[in-house]
C-alpha positions in Angstrom: -12.2 10.0 -14.7 -8.1 10.3 -13.4 -6.2 13.5 -14.6 -3.2 13.0 -15.9 -0.3 15.5 -15.1 3.0 15.2 -16.4 4.9 18.5 -16.3 5.2 20.5 -14.7 5.2 19.5 -11.0 1.7 20.5 -8.9 2.6 23.2 -7.1 2.2 23.0 -3.3 -0.4 24.9 -1.6 0.7 25.1 2.6 2.0 21.9 4.6 -1.1 19.8 4.2 -0.1 17.0 3.0 3.2 17.0 2.5 5.3 13.6 2.2 6.7 11.8 5.1 10.1 10.5 4.2 11.3 7.0 6.2 13.2 5.7 4.0 15.2 2.6 4.8 18.9 2.6 4.8 21.1 0.7 2.2 22.5 -2.5 4.0 25.5 -4.2 3.7 24.5 -7.6 1.6 27.4 -9.7 3.4 25.4 -8.3 6.7 22.1 -9.7 6.0 23.9 -13.0 4.4 26.0 -13.6 7.8 24.3 -16.1 10.0 26.4 -15.0 12.9 25.3 -11.8 13.4 23.3 -10.6 16.2 20.1 -11.4 14.5 20.8 -13.8 12.0 21.1 -14.1 8.4 18.1 -13.4 6.3 15.2 -15.9 6.3 15.2 -15.0 2.3 18.4 -14.2 0.7 16.8 -14.1 -2.9 14.6 -11.2 -1.8 16.9 -8.7 -0.4 16.8 -5.5 -1.8 19.2 -4.2 -5.4 18.6 -1.1 -7.1 20.1 -2.1 -10.6 17.5 -4.5 -12.0 17.3 -1.6 -14.5 20.9 -1.0 -15.4 21.2 3.3 -15.5 17.8 3.2 -17.5 14.9 5.1 -17.0 11.7 3.5 -17.5 8.7 5.4 -19.8 5.6 6.4 -19.0 3.3 3.7 -17.9 0.4 4.0 -20.6 -3.4 3.3 -19.6 -4.9 0.1 -19.7 -8.0 -2.0 -19.9 -8.7 -3.5 -16.0 -10.8 -6.5 -15.2 -12.5 -6.4 -12.2 -12.3 -9.9 -11.1 -14.5 -9.4 -8.0 -17.6 -8.4 -10.2 -17.2 -12.1 -11.4 -17.2 -14.0 -8.1 -19.3 -15.8 -5.9 -21.1 -14.0 -3.1 -20.7 -17.5 -0.9 -17.3 -17.6 -1.4 -17.4 -21.6 -2.1 -13.5 -21.7 -4.0 -12.6 -19.6 -1.6 -13.5 -20.6 2.5 -14.2 -24.1 2.0 -14.6 -26.4 4.6 -11.6 -26.4 7.0 -11.1 -22.6 7.0 -11.7 -20.2 10.0 -12.0 -16.4 9.4 -12.3 -14.3 12.5 -12.8 -10.2 12.0 -10.2 -8.3 13.7 -13.2 -5.5 14.6 -16.1 -4.6 13.9 -15.7 -2.4 11.3 -12.6 -3.8 9.6 -10.2 -6.8 8.7 -10.4 -10.4 9.1 -7.9 -13.3 9.9 -8.1 -16.6 7.9 -6.6 -20.1 8.3 -6.9 -23.3 6.2 -6.7 -21.5 2.7 -3.6 -21.2 0.7 -3.7 -19.0 -1.0 -1.2 -19.9 -3.8 -3.5 -23.4 -4.4 -6.6 -21.1 -5.5 -8.1 -21.8 -9.4 -9.6 -18.7 -11.3 -12.6 -18.7 -9.3 -11.0 -18.6 -6.2 -9.2 -15.5 -6.7 -12.1 -13.5 -7.6 -14.1 -14.9 -4.4 -10.8 -13.2 -2.8 -10.6 -10.2 -4.6 -14.7 -9.6 -3.5 -14.0 -10.6 0.0 -10.8 -8.5 0.3 -12.6 -5.5 -1.2 -15.7 -6.3 1.6 -13.6 -6.7 4.9 -11.2 -4.1 3.7 -7.7 -6.1 4.9 -7.6 -9.6 5.2 -4.7 -11.3 6.9 -3.9 -14.6 5.9 -2.1 -17.1 7.8 0.8 -20.3 7.2 1.1 -19.1 3.7 4.2 -20.7 1.6 4.4 -17.6 -0.7 7.5 -16.4 0.7 8.7 -20.4 0.0 8.3 -20.3 -3.9 10.0 -19.6 -7.2 10.0 -15.3 -6.9 8.3 -15.6 -10.0 5.4 -18.0 -8.8 4.2 -15.3 -7.2 4.1 -12.6 -9.5 1.7 -14.4 -11.4 -0.3 -15.2 -8.7 0.2 -11.2 -8.8 -0.7 -10.7 -12.2 -3.8 -12.2 -12.6 -5.3 -9.3 -10.1 -3.9 -6.1 -12.5 -0.9 -5.4 -14.0 1.7 -5.4 -11.5 3.3 -1.6 -10.6 6.9 -1.4 -10.8 7.7 1.4 -7.6 9.7 4.4 -8.8 12.0 4.4 -6.4 11.9 1.3 -4.2 15.1 -1.8 -4.2 13.1 -4.8 -5.5 14.9 -8.7 -5.6 17.5 -9.0 -8.4 15.2 -9.3 -11.4 12.0 -8.8 -10.7 11.2 -5.3 -10.4 8.1 -6.2 -10.0 8.6 -6.6 -6.6 8.0 -3.1 -3.9 10.8 -4.7 -0.7 9.9 -3.1 2.8 13.2 -3.9 4.0 14.7 -2.5 6.8 17.9 -4.9 7.8 19.4 -6.1 11.2 21.1 -3.0 13.3 19.4 -0.3 11.3 18.7 1.9 13.9 18.0 4.8 11.6 14.5 5.0 12.5 16.0 6.7 16.1 17.7 9.4 14.4 13.8 10.4 12.6 12.6 10.0 15.6 15.0 13.0 17.1 13.1 15.6 15.0 9.0 13.4 14.9 7.1 12.3 17.9 5.6 9.5 15.3 6.4 7.4 12.7 2.8 7.2 11.1 2.3 8.0 7.8 -1.2 7.1 6.6 -1.7 7.2 2.5 -2.6 4.6 0.5 -0.1 3.3 -1.9 0.9 5.3 -4.7 -2.6 7.2 -5.7 -0.4 10.1 -7.8 -0.3 6.9 -10.8 -3.2 7.4 -13.1 -4.2 4.0 -12.0 -3.5 3.3 -9.0 -3.4 -0.6 -6.9 -6.6 -2.3 -5.9 -6.0 -5.5 -4.5 -3.3 -5.4 -3.1 -0.7 -7.9 -1.8 2.4 -8.2 1.2 4.2 -11.4 2.6 5.9 -11.4 5.3 9.6 -12.8 5.2 11.8 -11.4 8.9 9.6 -9.1 10.9 10.0 -8.6 14.8 9.2 -10.6 17.5 7.1 -7.7 18.3 6.6 -4.2 16.8 6.4 -3.7 13.2 2.3 -3.8 12.4 0.5 -2.2 10.2 -2.9 0.4 11.2 -5.4 0.4 8.8 -8.6 2.4 7.8 -11.7 1.9 6.7 -12.6 5.3 4.5 -15.5 3.5 3.3 -16.8 3.9 7.1 -14.2 6.9 7.0 -16.9 8.7 4.0 -20.3 6.9 6.0 -19.1 8.8 9.3 -19.7 12.0 7.1 -22.8 14.2 7.9 -24.8 14.1 4.8 -24.7 17.8 4.1 -20.8 17.2 4.3 -20.9 14.4 1.8 -23.2 16.6 -0.6 -19.8 19.0 -0.3 -17.6 16.8 -1.6 -19.2 15.5 -4.4 -17.6 15.9 -7.6 -14.3 17.5 -6.3 -11.4 16.0 -6.9 -7.2 17.0 -6.0 -4.0 16.2 -7.3 -2.2 13.8 -6.0 2.0 13.7 -6.4 4.8 11.2 -7.0 7.1 15.0 -7.0 8.5 15.0 -3.4 9.3 11.0 -3.4 10.9 11.5 -6.2 13.1 14.0 -5.0 13.7 12.4 -1.8 14.9 9.2 -3.3 17.3 11.5 -5.6 18.6 13.8 -2.3 19.4 10.4 -0.2 21.6 8.8 -3.8 18.7 6.6 -4.8 16.8 5.4 -7.8 13.9 7.7 -9.5 13.4 4.3 -12.3 10.5 6.6 -13.9 9.7 10.6 -14.3 7.7 11.5 -11.8 3.9 12.4 -12.9 0.6 13.8 -10.7 -2.8 12.9 -11.1 -6.0 14.3 -10.3 -8.7 12.2 -8.6 -12.3 12.9 -7.0 -12.6 12.6 -3.3 -14.2 10.4 -2.9 -14.3 7.1 -5.0 -16.8 3.7 -5.5 -15.5 1.0 -5.8 -16.3 -1.6 -9.1 -17.4 -4.3 -7.2 -19.2 -3.7 -4.3 -20.5 0.2 -5.0 -19.5 1.5 -1.9 -17.9 5.0 -1.6 -14.8 6.1 -0.1 -12.8 8.9 0.9 -9.9 8.9 -1.4 -7.1 11.5 -0.2 -4.2 10.5 1.6 -1.6 13.3 3.2 1.6 11.7 1.8 0.8 12.2 -1.5 -2.3 14.8 -1.7 -1.3 17.8 -2.0 -4.4 20.1 -2.9 -8.2 20.2 -4.1 -8.5 21.4 -7.4 -10.5 24.7 -7.9 -9.5 25.9 -4.5 -8.2 28.4 -2.3 -4.6 27.9 -0.3 -6.4 28.2 2.6 -9.5 26.0 1.6 -7.9 23.4 0.4 -5.9 23.1 3.7 -8.4 23.2 6.2 -11.3 20.6 3.6 -8.0 18.1 3.8 -6.8 18.8 7.4 -10.5 18.0 8.8 -10.3 14.5 6.9 -6.9 13.7 7.9 -7.3 14.4 11.2 -11.1 12.7 11.0 -9.7 9.7 9.0 -6.5 9.3 11.9 -7.6 10.0 15.0 -11.3 7.3 14.0 -9.8 4.9 15.9 -12.9 2.7 15.8 -13.0 2.1 12.2 -9.4 1.0 12.2 -7.5 -2.3 12.5 -3.9 -3.0 13.5 -2.6 -6.2 11.7 -0.1 -7.8 13.5 2.8 -9.8 11.5 3.9 -13.0 11.6 5.9 -15.5 9.5 3.8 -17.6 7.3 1.7 -14.3 7.1 0.2 -13.0 3.8 -1.9 -9.5 3.9 -4.3 -9.0 1.3 -6.4 -5.5 1.3 -7.4 -3.3 -1.2 -5.8 0.4 -1.8 -9.1 1.6 -3.1 -10.2 1.7 0.0 -8.2 1.7 2.5 -4.9 4.0 4.2 -2.7 2.7 5.7 0.2 3.2 7.8 3.8 0.8 8.6 4.4 1.7 13.1 8.3 1.5 13.4 8.1 0.9 17.3 11.2 -1.3 17.7 14.0 -0.6 19.2 16.6 -3.0 19.5 17.2 -3.6 15.5 15.3 -6.5 14.4 15.8 -6.9 10.6 12.0 -5.9 8.7 11.9 -7.5 5.4 8.7 -7.6 3.5 7.1 -7.7 -0.1 4.7 -5.7 -2.0 3.2 -7.3 -4.8 1.3 -4.5 -6.5 -1.4 -4.5 -9.3 -2.9 -1.6 -10.5 -6.8 -1.4 -11.4 -9.2 1.2 -12.5 -9.1 5.1 -12.8 -10.8 6.0 -10.0 -14.2 7.4 -10.8 -17.0 8.9 -9.0 -20.7 7.7 -8.9 
């Protein structure tokens, strides 16, 4: 069971896993709405970020809740999800699939249960030709709530009146990433989302609004396969170990750039290996963005083991999938058994605007 650590901030040990910030700049809304600019107006202005939904208030700490894992209730044949006319193609042999012929917004509850199971099995699924971006935002949120309590991100922008949407928004003509790369060799930042929470996300959704014609893809890695690649003796050594996951660095980075921090930061203690409740699979559950150190280990010991695991994840291209964005795409993935990183590899200022709906799941546990 995860342990919440409210205060004080965790003691950072060494340089392993420190938060790597690649924040987008605040933008000029008028420019994003101007059709006469180089890249035209944002396609979905109602989804543009604001930071004033809270009117200056600080949200209280998140309370525990009972999560229902709908993938456990699904028909394994997936008859309500993959109906006649549906085409599903694997992205790689070990992770990921692309699906056409399914309109997610039209699924009934049985179909949603099967969606949760399929995503747990495939780890990440890109559904093409979806209508989510054209729905009222509340309808998209209602869909997401079926899979768990929706997370409100402590620092990111959200559409006006819809704090439960996390926006990944790089405005047209924003080239701040080039400045970032003056001091970094790459933009890769492997992570699972907000793992510092007591109950981090499970089945999660990304909705493409505007994306570059080329570039801005997202890489996903299969953390189940990463665990299974380890020797039995090494797996045995990881059994029972826990690590601190911290949100303090993210909050500090937001404050340093004059941003919003809606909720006081927390850290939590989670197992290094967690079990998925629907599939029973075991997965590595550490990431260099938010994992800080292994509980009970000395600094050098923790740094050494975490660095090995981070390198193992990053170098295992044979258990990774690269998902290409295009208009109408909704990517659904399971944050419990994957890690991912955006790729900031376009430099001509094209707009990248993606919305995340983030249902929280159970407390991580290891069987």
